[in-house]
C-alpha positions, 0 to 999 in steps of 0.5 A, a space after each residue: 499499499 505505501 509502495 504504491 503511493 511512493 511509486 506515483 508521487 514524483 520526487 523533488 530534486 535536491 536544490 543543489 542539483 537544479 540547473 538555472 532553467 529548472 529553478 525558473 520552472 519551479 519559481 514559475 510554479 510557485 508564483 502560479 500556486 501560491 500567488 507569490 514568492 514569499 514561501 520559504 522554498 521560493 526564497 531558497 530558490 531565489 537565493 540559489 538562482 542568485 548564487 548560480 548567476 554569480 
């Protein structure tokens, strides 16, 4: 029963392994679903994006 749920739910990649394009996609998802970028996850994505850009 628990195995079935694990197979159907997609795993989230670690933030350090995301490419800049994947970060942009995640930010767009956060913006759409949450109506802004104020969540902790969105702020961490923005910080990672800034660190990657230099």
